Backbone as JSON, one array per atom type, in Angstrom:
{
  "sequence": "MIDYLYMWNKSRPAFTALEILIVIAIFGLLATLAILSLNSSRARLRDAQRLSDVSVLRSALSQMWLEKATYPSSDGVNLGAPGTATEALTPSGFVAAESVGSQVYLARIPVGPKANEYYRYRGGPNGYSIRFQTERESTLGKANVFYAHASGIDLTDEIK",
  "N": [[53.72, 28.64, -59.97], [52.3, 26.26, -60.54], [54.0, 24.55, -58.9], [53.59, 25.85, -57.26], [50.94, 24.87, -55.65], [51.03, 22.41, -56.03], [52.59, 21.77, -54.16], [51.44, 22.67, -51.91], [48.73, 21.57, -51.4], [50.31, 19.06, -51.12], [51.27, 18.81, -48.65], [49.62, 19.79, -46.77], [47.72, 19.55, -43.6], [45.73, 15.79, -42.78], [43.06, 14.19, -42.04], [43.59, 9.97, -41.86], [41.92, 7.16, -43.27], [41.99, 5.43, -41.06], [42.49, 6.82, -38.74], [40.15, 8.27, -38.65], [38.54, 5.93, -37.97], [39.0, 4.74, -35.55], [38.43, 7.01, -33.81], [35.72, 7.33, -34.28], [34.78, 4.33, -32.72], [36.02, 4.9, -30.52], [33.75, 7.26, -29.92], [31.61, 4.97, -30.07], [32.06, 3.69, -28.32], [32.46, 4.78, -25.9], [29.61, 6.22, -26.02], [28.15, 3.86, -24.99], [29.37, 3.07, -23.07], [27.83, 5.27, -21.6], [25.43, 4.92, -22.05], [24.77, 2.1, -20.94], [25.31, 2.78, -18.01], [23.15, 4.37, -17.33], [20.86, 3.28, -17.62], [20.95, 1.46, -15.74], [21.18, 3.33, -13.77], [18.82, 3.78, -13.84], [17.0, 1.38, -13.4], [17.7, 1.48, -10.32], [16.75, 3.95, -9.6], [13.69, 3.32, -10.23], [13.65, 1.03, -8.56], [13.57, 2.04, -5.94], [11.59, 3.87, -6.0], [9.72, 1.76, -5.98], [9.92, 0.49, -3.7], [9.56, 2.86, -1.8], [6.71, 3.0, -2.28], [5.74, 0.67, -1.23], [6.45, 1.21, 1.17], [4.38, 3.44, 1.55], [2.01, 2.17, 1.0], [1.77, 0.28, 3.24], [2.2, 2.25, 5.31], [-0.53, 3.27, 5.46], [-2.11, 0.82, 5.56], [-1.27, 0.44, 7.86], [-2.73, 2.7, 9.33], [-5.39, 2.19, 9.26], [-5.75, -0.2, 10.38], [-5.03, 0.51, 13.12], [-7.05, 1.9, 13.74], [-9.65, 0.11, 13.06], [-9.16, -2.44, 13.7], [-8.25, -4.58, 11.83], [-7.18, -5.85, 8.5], [-7.84, -5.24, 5.0], [-9.82, -7.77, 3.15], [-8.59, -9.96, 1.06], [-7.9, -12.6, -1.6], [-6.48, -12.34, -3.48], [-5.28, -9.51, -5.05], [-4.25, -7.05, -7.98], [-3.16, -4.31, -6.99], [-4.29, -1.14, -7.8], [-4.77, -1.61, -10.47], [-6.52, -1.43, -13.6], [-9.75, -1.67, -13.46], [-10.11, -3.44, -11.5], [-10.86, -2.1, -9.44], [-9.57, -1.0, -7.22], [-8.59, 1.59, -6.23], [-8.32, 3.15, -4.09], [-7.69, 3.62, -0.77], [-9.81, 2.85, 2.18], [-12.58, 2.87, 4.83], [-14.08, 0.31, 4.19], [-11.85, -0.86, 2.76], [-10.06, -1.78, -0.45], [-11.23, -0.07, -2.76], [-13.68, 1.59, -5.54], [-12.58, 4.6, -7.06], [-14.3, 6.09, -7.45], [-16.47, 5.3, -5.18], [-15.3, 6.72, -2.85], [-15.39, 7.96, 0.51], [-15.92, 9.89, 2.78], [-14.06, 9.59, 5.23], [-10.54, 8.71, 4.62], [-8.33, 6.45, 4.02], [-5.95, 5.94, 2.21], [-5.72, 7.94, -0.09], [-5.01, 7.67, -3.2], [-4.02, 4.29, -4.43], [-0.48, 3.37, -4.98], [1.14, 2.75, -7.76], [3.12, 0.43, -9.96], [6.32, 1.11, -11.18], [7.04, 1.07, -13.64], [5.53, 0.21, -17.1], [1.93, -1.61, -16.66], [2.57, -2.71, -14.53], [2.02, -3.7, -11.3], [1.13, -3.99, -8.01], [0.98, -6.67, -5.7], [-1.74, -8.04, -3.64], [-2.43, -9.7, -1.06], [-5.19, -10.35, 1.58], [-5.82, -10.58, 4.96], [-8.15, -10.29, 7.99], [-6.2, -10.24, 9.87], [-3.62, -9.67, 8.59], [-1.54, -9.09, 6.09], [0.41, -9.32, 3.03], [1.83, -8.26, 0.91], [3.16, -8.05, -2.45], [6.25, -7.31, -4.56], [8.83, -6.83, -6.69], [12.02, -6.51, -7.13], [14.4, -4.69, -9.62], [17.54, -4.73, -9.21], [20.5, -5.03, -6.95], [19.31, -4.32, -4.06], [18.63, -2.7, -0.12], [17.24, -4.37, 0.62], [18.78, -7.55, -0.58], [19.55, -9.1, -3.19], [18.13, -9.11, -6.49], [14.73, -9.75, -6.53], [11.66, -11.56, -5.77], [9.81, -9.62, -3.26], [8.15, -9.95, -0.17], [5.95, -7.88, 1.51], [4.84, -6.84, 4.7], [2.8, -6.42, 7.79], [5.0, -6.43, 9.65], [7.44, -6.14, 8.59], [9.53, -6.84, 5.55], [10.38, -9.68, 3.31], [11.06, -12.74, 2.05], [8.92, -14.12, 2.18], [5.44, -15.22, 1.17], [3.59, -14.69, 3.17], [0.52, -14.63, 4.71], [0.61, -12.12, 7.11]],
  "CA": [[52.62, 28.55, -59.52], [51.7, 24.54, -60.63], [54.48, 23.72, -58.16], [53.58, 26.11, -55.64], [50.08, 24.36, -55.63], [50.79, 21.48, -55.79], [52.92, 21.6, -52.83], [50.46, 23.39, -51.22], [48.13, 20.45, -50.89], [50.96, 18.11, -50.25], [51.87, 19.28, -47.25], [48.69, 19.88, -45.96], [47.55, 18.14, -43.34], [44.76, 15.55, -43.27], [43.27, 12.55, -41.66], [43.71, 9.13, -42.29], [40.91, 6.51, -43.04], [42.28, 4.91, -39.83], [42.37, 7.68, -37.52], [38.85, 8.4, -38.05], [38.13, 5.21, -37.72], [39.37, 4.95, -34.2], [37.69, 8.12, -33.49], [34.51, 6.1, -34.08], [35.22, 3.58, -32.16], [36.31, 5.41, -29.37], [32.7, 7.38, -29.72], [30.95, 4.28, -29.7], [32.4, 2.69, -26.62], [31.53, 6.09, -24.62], [28.42, 5.94, -25.81], [27.47, 2.43, -25.01], [29.12, 2.88, -21.66], [27.2, 5.87, -21.1], [23.88, 4.37, -21.97], [24.34, 1.17, -19.99], [25.29, 3.33, -17.06], [22.09, 5.33, -17.52], [20.22, 2.0, -17.56], [21.66, 0.98, -14.19], [20.67, 4.06, -12.62], [17.08, 4.16, -13.91], [16.59, 0.57, -12.44], [18.11, 2.04, -9.06], [15.68, 4.76, -9.31], [12.16, 2.31, -10.24], [13.58, 0.09, -6.99], [13.76, 3.06, -5.06], [10.23, 3.96, -6.07], [8.98, 0.44, -5.44], [10.66, 0.59, -1.57], [8.77, 3.87, -0.93], [5.34, 2.76, -2.94], [5.36, -0.08, -0.31], [5.98, 1.77, 2.68], [3.1, 4.19, 1.69], [0.71, 0.77, 1.42], [2.05, -0.58, 4.43], [1.87, 3.36, 6.64], [-2.11, 3.33, 4.99], [-2.5, 0.01, 5.95], [-1.25, 0.39, 9.85], [-3.61, 3.13, 10.15], [-6.86, 1.44, 9.2], [-5.56, -1.22, 11.89], [-4.77, 0.63, 14.41], [-8.77, 2.63, 13.46], [-10.65, -0.71, 12.71], [-8.19, -3.52, 14.32], [-8.73, -5.07, 10.78], [-6.89, -5.39, 7.71], [-8.79, -5.46, 4.21], [-9.92, -9.0, 3.12], [-8.66, -10.62, -0.51], [-7.61, -13.94, -1.73], [-5.11, -11.37, -4.5], [-5.8, -8.15, -6.22], [-3.4, -6.15, -8.18], [-3.45, -2.64, -6.62], [-4.69, -0.03, -8.87], [-4.56, -2.14, -11.95], [-7.75, -1.07, -14.21], [-11.1, -3.17, -13.77], [-9.92, -3.94, -10.13], [-11.92, -1.03, -8.18], [-8.85, -0.52, -6.1], [-8.12, 2.88, -6.98], [-8.02, 4.06, -2.82], [-8.24, 2.76, 0.49], [-11.48, 3.14, 2.63], [-12.46, 1.83, 6.39], [-14.34, -0.6, 4.01], [-11.11, -1.64, 2.32], [-9.85, -1.28, -1.53], [-12.48, 0.47, -3.59], [-12.87, 2.67, -6.54], [-12.24, 6.32, -6.57], [-15.94, 6.9, -7.03], [-16.95, 5.21, -3.86], [-14.52, 7.12, -1.45], [-16.43, 8.69, 1.46], [-15.38, 11.32, 3.33], [-12.54, 8.97, 5.62], [-9.99, 7.74, 3.58], [-6.66, 6.27, 4.62], [-5.11, 6.36, 1.29], [-6.64, 8.6, -1.39], [-4.33, 7.12, -4.19], [-2.9, 3.83, -4.95], [0.29, 3.48, -5.94], [1.24, 1.75, -9.05], [4.6, 0.23, -9.8], [6.92, 2.28, -12.15], [7.27, 0.84, -15.05], [4.0, 0.37, -17.52], [1.47, -2.47, -16.5], [3.04, -3.33, -12.91], [1.22, -3.24, -10.3], [2.07, -4.21, -6.53], [-0.28, -7.74, -5.25], [-2.57, -7.57, -1.97], [-3.62, -10.74, -0.02], [-4.87, -10.25, 3.18], [-7.0, -11.11, 5.82], [-8.38, -9.68, 8.75], [-4.89, -10.11, 11.41], [-2.21, -9.92, 8.11], [-1.88, -9.15, 4.61], [1.04, -9.75, 1.9], [2.18, -7.44, -0.68], [4.25, -8.62, -3.75], [6.83, -7.1, -5.2], [9.82, -7.33, -7.11], [13.4, -5.53, -7.3], [15.72, -5.12, -10.63], [18.84, -4.9, -9.04], [20.53, -5.21, -6.01], [19.17, -3.22, -2.85], [19.09, -2.76, 0.79], [16.39, -5.74, 0.66], [19.08, -8.33, -0.97], [20.0, -9.75, -4.77], [17.09, -8.91, -7.16], [13.97, -10.85, -6.21], [10.54, -10.76, -5.77], [9.87, -9.61, -2.29], [6.62, -9.56, 0.18], [5.81, -6.64, 2.67], [4.08, -7.48, 5.79], [2.88, -5.6, 8.89], [5.94, -6.75, 10.34], [8.73, -6.23, 7.59], [9.83, -7.21, 4.66], [10.66, -10.79, 3.43], [10.47, -13.39, 1.07], [7.34, -15.32, 2.47], [4.11, -14.88, 1.03], [2.35, -15.59, 4.4], [-0.5, -13.58, 5.53], [1.24, -11.94, 8.57]],
  "C": [[51.85, 27.44, -59.4], [52.17, 24.24, -59.49], [53.96, 24.25, -57.08], [52.26, 25.59, -54.9], [50.09, 22.82, -55.31], [51.53, 21.01, -54.29], [52.34, 21.68, -51.22], [49.26, 22.05, -50.22], [48.76, 18.91, -50.84], [51.22, 18.14, -49.09], [50.96, 19.78, -46.07], [48.01, 18.86, -45.64], [46.47, 17.63, -43.21], [44.53, 14.17, -42.31], [43.59, 11.39, -42.26], [42.63, 8.51, -42.3], [40.71, 5.92, -41.14], [42.14, 5.42, -38.72], [41.24, 8.55, -37.43], [37.77, 7.12, -37.8], [38.32, 4.5, -36.11], [38.72, 6.1, -33.55], [36.38, 7.73, -32.95], [34.51, 5.49, -33.22], [34.97, 3.96, -31.17], [34.68, 6.25, -28.57], [31.71, 6.62, -29.28], [31.31, 3.74, -28.72], [31.91, 3.7, -25.8], [30.27, 6.13, -24.34], [27.59, 4.95, -25.1], [27.46, 2.43, -23.48], [28.18, 3.89, -20.66], [25.27, 5.22, -20.93], [23.27, 3.07, -20.72], [24.5, 2.08, -18.35], [23.94, 4.47, -16.3], [20.89, 4.32, -17.08], [20.46, 1.67, -16.28], [21.09, 1.76, -13.4], [18.95, 4.51, -12.47], [16.61, 2.96, -13.0], [16.7, 0.77, -10.76], [16.6, 2.76, -8.53], [14.05, 3.7, -9.11], [12.57, 1.58, -9.33], [13.15, 1.09, -5.79], [12.02, 3.68, -5.03], [9.34, 2.97, -5.76], [8.64, 0.53, -3.99], [9.17, 1.78, -0.86], [7.12, 4.06, -1.68], [4.9, 2.1, -1.82], [5.35, 0.27, 0.9], [4.91, 3.07, 2.38], [2.13, 3.26, 1.79], [0.87, 0.41, 2.84], [1.67, 0.75, 5.87], [-0.02, 2.68, 6.57], [-2.61, 1.88, 5.87], [-2.51, -0.23, 7.93], [-2.22, 1.22, 10.1], [-4.81, 2.95, 10.33], [-6.46, 0.26, 10.32], [-5.66, -0.69, 12.83], [-6.67, 1.21, 14.8], [-9.56, 1.58, 13.65], [-10.08, -1.87, 13.47], [-8.56, -4.69, 13.14], [-7.96, -4.73, 9.63], [-8.07, -5.87, 6.98], [-8.76, -7.16, 3.48], [-9.68, -9.25, 1.27], [-7.77, -11.74, -0.57], [-6.5, -13.39, -3.02], [-5.95, -10.69, -5.12], [-4.24, -7.56, -6.6], [-3.82, -4.48, -7.73], [-3.17, -1.92, -7.63], [-4.7, -0.56, -10.43], [-6.37, -1.79, -12.27], [-8.63, -2.23, -14.3], [-11.07, -3.81, -12.36], [-10.65, -3.0, -9.19], [-11.09, -0.98, -6.86], [-7.8, 0.24, -6.4], [-7.5, 4.02, -5.06], [-8.72, 2.92, -1.43], [-8.8, 3.37, 1.66], [-11.09, 2.77, 4.07], [-13.04, 0.38, 5.75], [-13.17, -1.41, 2.95], [-10.63, -1.12, 0.5], [-11.24, -0.79, -2.3], [-12.26, 1.42, -4.42], [-12.99, 3.72, -6.32], [-13.82, 6.82, -6.56], [-16.8, 6.72, -5.71], [-15.95, 5.86, -2.82], [-15.39, 7.88, -0.87], [-15.49, 9.79, 1.96], [-14.19, 10.67, 4.46], [-11.72, 8.14, 4.64], [-8.55, 7.49, 3.96], [-5.88, 6.05, 3.34], [-5.83, 6.51, -0.01], [-6.37, 7.82, -2.86], [-3.72, 5.98, -4.32], [-2.1, 3.45, -5.64], [0.79, 2.25, -6.76], [2.7, 1.41, -9.07], [5.17, 1.09, -10.99], [6.85, 1.97, -13.75], [5.53, 0.58, -15.74], [3.62, -1.3, -17.08], [1.8, -3.1, -15.09], [2.38, -2.91, -11.47], [1.56, -4.28, -8.53], [0.29, -5.63, -6.18], [-0.52, -7.87, -3.92], [-2.89, -8.94, -1.6], [-3.38, -10.33, 1.35], [-6.25, -10.59, 3.78], [-7.44, -10.23, 7.1], [-6.97, -9.39, 10.37], [-3.86, -10.18, 10.07], [-2.84, -9.48, 6.66], [-0.1, -9.66, 4.16], [0.91, -8.84, 0.83], [3.05, -7.41, -1.35], [4.71, -7.25, -4.18], [8.18, -7.49, -5.72], [10.76, -6.18, -7.46], [14.02, -5.82, -8.88], [16.56, -5.17, -10.12], [19.03, -4.87, -7.57], [20.36, -4.04, -5.03], [19.45, -3.34, -1.27], [18.23, -4.23, 0.98], [17.21, -7.17, 0.39], [19.17, -7.79, -2.12], [18.59, -9.26, -5.18], [16.34, -10.29, -7.05], [12.99, -10.22, -5.88], [10.18, -11.06, -3.78], [8.19, -9.35, -1.64], [6.79, -8.77, 1.6], [4.77, -7.04, 3.27], [3.81, -6.14, 6.79], [4.08, -5.32, 9.68], [7.3, -6.61, 9.73], [8.51, -6.89, 6.17], [10.48, -8.57, 4.23], [10.47, -11.81, 2.5], [9.82, -14.77, 0.98], [6.34, -14.64, 1.97], [3.26, -15.55, 1.39], [1.5, -14.6, 4.43], [-0.01, -13.23, 6.75], [1.12, -10.55, 9.27]]
}
């Protein structure tokens, strides 16, 4: 009986320490690759959100131009930032939500997809510039700071 138990324990298959370490290393590598891929996807989504937000802002500003033949004047303001009173776009320009009257071009100013990220607006009666930054390569080019104008998006911070 003792010989039988001894042989049963000896012939029983088991993992060696080396095999366990290899499996753990493979799982670690796969987890690392998954996290890197997820971070890359999130950055692309944030860039897409930025482009969408800028498109919405440009559309609202175009509507204002069509009706009033002017853009809001500002030396520079972070759109939607707390304490800046830029929560909506009305015929009076960017105003706080409490100041919104009956006519509104944009009821809620979009803010950047990351915490404390805002779009910077500079403008005058005949043009504007909205500053935003991408994290990854996009249809605009490599990750960079871009400026949206009535005529398009480029790398120059000029009011046009």
